[in-house]
C-alpha positions in Angstrom: 162.5 133.3 68.2 163.6 136.5 66.4 160.8 138.5 68.1 163.0 138.5 71.2 165.5 140.9 70.2 162.5 143.6 71.4 163.5 142.9 74.5 167.5 142.0 74.9 169.3 143.0 75.3 167.7 143.9 78.5 167.5 147.9 78.0 167.1 150.5 80.8 166.1 154.2 81.1 167.3 156.6 83.4 166.5 160.0 84.1 166.3 162.3 87.0 163.7 165.0 87.2 163.8 168.1 88.4 164.1 167.5 91.9 166.7 165.9 92.1 165.2 162.4 91.7 166.3 159.3 90.1 164.1 156.8 88.1 164.9 153.7 86.6 162.3 151.6 84.2 163.4 148.3 82.8 160.9 145.4 81.4 160.9 143.0 84.1 162.7 139.7 83.3 159.3 137.3 84.0 157.9 139.6 81.5 160.2 138.9 79.2 160.4 135.5 79.8 156.3 134.9 79.8 155.9 136.9 76.7 158.2 135.2 74.5 158.5 131.3 76.0 162.2 131.5 76.7 163.3 128.2 78.6 163.2 128.3 82.4 166.6 127.5 82.3 167.4 131.3 80.6 165.2 132.8 83.2 167.6 133.0 86.1 170.4 134.4 83.3 167.8 137.6 83.2 166.5 137.3 86.8 170.4 138.0 87.7 170.6 141.5 86.4 167.9 143.3 88.6 170.5 143.8 91.3 172.4 144.9 88.9 170.5 147.8 88.0 168.9 148.7 91.3 173.2 148.8 92.6 173.3 150.9 89.9 170.1 153.3 90.6 171.2 153.5 93.8 174.6 155.4 93.3 
């Protein structure tokens, strides 16, 4: 489905507020899976990215 290109590759927005707190926002991989009807076998590949994002955000 070509429309999945709106959300893939998964994008992450990170920013720091005026109090030096870092924030991270991204679409949950399960949301992307449901939205586009992605096969469950591919869903695990998307879910594997979440710990990487969280580790990067933690610094």
